[in-house]
C-alpha positions as CSV (number, residue, x, y, z in Angstrom):
1,X,110.1,85.8,83.9
2,X,108.2,82.9,82.3
3,X,111.3,81.0,83.2
4,X,111.3,81.5,87.3
5,X,110.3,77.5,87.7
6,X,113.0,76.4,85.8
7,X,115.4,78.8,87.4
8,X,113.8,78.3,91.5
9,X,113.8,74.5,90.3
10,X,117.3,73.5,92.1
11,X,116.1,75.1,95.0
12,X,113.0,73.4,95.2
13,X,114.8,69.6,94.5
14,X,117.1,70.4,97.2
15,X,114.1,70.9,99.9
16,X,112.0,68.0,97.9
17,X,115.0,66.0,98.9
18,X,114.5,66.6,102.8
19,X,111.6,64.8,102.5
20,X,109.4,67.1,103.8
21,X,105.6,65.8,103.9
22,X,103.4,66.8,101.4
23,X,101.2,68.3,103.8
24,X,103.7,70.8,105.5
25,X,104.9,71.5,101.8
26,X,101.2,72.1,100.6
27,X,99.8,74.3,103.7
28,X,102.7,75.3,105.6
29,X,103.1,78.4,103.7
30,X,99.4,79.3,103.7
31,X,99.4,78.5,107.7
32,X,102.4,81.3,108.8
33,X,101.1,83.5,106.8
34,X,97.9,83.8,108.0
35,X,99.3,84.3,111.7
36,X,101.5,87.4,110.0
37,X,99.0,88.6,108.0
38,X,96.0,88.3,110.2
39,X,97.3,88.3,113.8
40,X,100.2,90.5,113.3
41,X,99.5,92.5,110.5
42,X,95.5,93.6,112.4
43,X,97.5,94.5,115.3
44,X,100.3,96.7,113.6
45,X,97.7,98.5,111.4
46,X,95.7,98.7,114.6
47,X,98.4,100.0,116.7
48,X,99.7,102.2,113.4
49,X,96.2,104.3,113.3
50,X,95.7,104.5,117.5
51,X,98.9,106.3,117.2
52,X,97.4,108.8,114.6
53,X,93.9,109.3,116.4
54,X,93.4,108.4,120.1
55,X,93.3,111.5,122.0
56,X,95.4,110.7,124.9
57,X,99.2,111.7,123.9
58,X,101.0,108.8,125.9
59,X,98.5,106.1,124.5
60,X,99.1,107.6,121.3
61,X,103.0,107.2,121.8
62,X,103.4,103.5,122.8
63,X,101.1,102.8,119.6
64,X,103.3,104.3,116.8
65,X,106.1,103.0,118.7
66,X,104.8,99.4,119.0
67,X,103.8,100.1,115.2
68,X,107.5,101.1,114.5
69,X,108.4,98.2,116.1
70,X,107.0,96.0,114.5
71,X,106.4,96.9,111.1
72,X,109.4,96.0,110.0
73,X,109.6,92.3,111.1
74,X,106.4,92.1,109.3
75,X,107.5,92.8,106.0
76,X,110.9,90.8,106.5
77,X,108.1,87.8,106.9
78,X,106.0,88.8,104.1
79,X,109.3,88.7,102.2
80,X,110.6,85.3,103.2
81,X,107.2,84.1,102.9
82,X,106.8,85.4,99.5
83,X,109.8,83.4,98.8
84,X,108.2,80.6,100.4
85,X,105.3,80.4,99.0
86,X,106.7,80.9,95.5
87,X,109.5,77.9,96.2
88,X,106.5,75.7,97.9
89,X,104.6,76.5,94.4
90,X,107.7,75.4,92.2
91,X,108.4,72.4,94.7
92,X,104.8,70.9,93.9
93,X,105.5,71.7,90.1
94,X,102.6,74.6,89.8
95,X,102.5,77.4,87.7
96,X,104.1,80.9,89.9
97,X,103.2,83.0,87.4
98,X,99.7,82.0,86.7
99,X,97.9,82.4,90.0
100,X,96.3,86.1,91.0
101,X,97.5,85.4,94.9
102,X,101.4,85.1,92.8
103,X,100.1,89.1,91.5
104,X,98.2,90.2,94.8
105,X,101.7,89.1,96.9
106,X,104.1,90.9,94.4
107,X,101.6,94.0,94.9
108,X,101.5,93.6,98.5
109,X,105.4,93.4,98.7
110,X,105.8,96.5,96.6
111,X,103.5,98.5,98.6
112,X,105.0,97.8,101.5
113,X,108.3,98.5,100.4
114,X,107.1,102.0,99.4
115,X,105.5,102.7,102.7
116,X,109.1,101.9,104.4
117,X,110.6,104.1,102.3
118,X,108.3,106.7,103.0
119,X,108.7,106.1,106.8
120,X,112.9,105.4,106.6
121,X,112.9,108.9,105.4
122,X,111.1,110.5,108.8
123,X,108.3,111.1,106.2
124,X,110.4,113.3,104.3
125,X,111.0,115.9,107.4
126,X,107.6,115.0,109.4
127,X,105.4,116.3,106.6
128,X,101.7,115.5,107.3
129,X,100.9,114.8,103.9
130,X,102.9,111.7,103.6
131,X,102.4,110.3,107.2
132,X,98.5,110.1,105.5
133,X,99.5,108.5,102.6
134,X,101.7,106.0,105.0
135,X,98.4,105.4,107.0
136,X,96.5,104.9,103.4
137,X,99.0,103.1,102.1
138,X,99.4,100.4,104.8
139,X,96.0,100.0,105.0
140,X,95.9,99.5,101.3
141,X,97.8,96.9,101.5
142,X,96.8,94.8,104.9
143,X,93.2,94.8,102.8
144,X,95.3,93.6,100.1
145,X,97.0,90.8,102.2
146,X,93.1,90.1,103.3
147,X,92.6,89.4,99.4
148,X,95.9,87.5,99.0
149,X,94.7,85.2,101.6
150,X,91.4,84.6,100.0
151,X,93.1,83.8,96.7
152,X,95.6,81.6,98.5
153,X,93.6,79.6,100.1
154,X,91.3,79.1,96.8
155,X,94.4,78.1,95.6
156,X,95.1,75.7,98.3
157,X,92.6,73.9,97.5
158,X,92.5,74.0,94.0
159,X,96.0,72.2,93.7
């Protein structure tokens, strides 16, 4: 993986040739991902927990349905943002693997993928334990995304 920058350089060079202004290359990823994480992620996390703990079954079903509809989209946006963030670093001639921001993003993708797999299996036949694991794994991923944002902001100010 040490050659990831070299591997991605031809793609980054294609994007550089588009003449994208430096502030967009530098801050575009953080701005878009902040929307995904803070707005979409917070809503999805809240909807998931509301679906678990709210007493009104109609509201609980609506919250679970909202969570079920939006969570896959969030995973897609986070995965695309991950790719965009890595390409942004390569476009700026920055080291990719040396940043805690890169590693927290990688861990978040793994956690969200595992959570998606748990969900797509129907929670192993609707097992309460897997539903609980799903809830806490998702919450952990969301908390890690908040830390990821702080590390990203710090990285953005440093480069």
